[in-house]
N, C-alpha and C positions, 0 to 999 in steps of 0.2 A: 504493500499499500504506500503510495507516494503522499508525502506531507505537503499540505497547502503552504503558500508562501507565509502566511500568518503564523503557522506553526513552526516555521524554520527561523523566525525572527527572535532575537534575544534582547534583553535589557541588561546593561552592564553598569554597575556602580564602581567608580574609580576614586581613589584618594587624591589628594593634591599632588602627590609625588608620582601619580600615574599607575600605582599598583591596583590591580583589579581585586576589589572586595567581594563582589557578588555578581554572578551571572545567572539569570533566570529567563525562561521562555516568556514571551509578552503576555499570553493569556492569563497565566497565574499572577503575574506582576500587576496586570490591570485590574483583576478581581481583588487582589489585596489592597490595591490603592483605592478602589471604590468602597470597599468595606471600611478601610480606616478613616476615609473622609465622612462616610455616613455615620459610623459608630463613635469615633473619637476625633472630631474636627480640630479641637485645640491641640491635642497631642501631635496630630499630623502637621499642623502649622508649625509647632515648636520644632519638630524633627526636620522640616524643610528649611527653616531658618538656621538651624544648627548645621546642616549640611552645606548651605550657602556660606556661612561664616568659616567653616573648615576647609572650603575650597574644593569640595567634592564635585564630581561631574557625573551625569547620567547620560548614556549613549544608547541608541538603538541601532542594532546590527544584525546582519544575517549570521545564523549558526553555520558552522562548518558541517556540511553533509556529505558523507561519502557516497559515492555511486554505488548502486546495487551491484551485488556479485553476480557474475554470468553463470 
């Protein structure tokens, strides 16, 4: 079964030095973000401000997918 383009996308959180802290697929990241905003908006806002102050970056990219075996 081939993965759709959305299933191959990842969200990566990097520190200010460029070290990768977390890499997750887009769908679980989006669900977690929506749940955190809905259930704990103040904590979500504080976490976002803290990440900005620490110089962290969030990037969206394609996951490395190996071709199917023949």
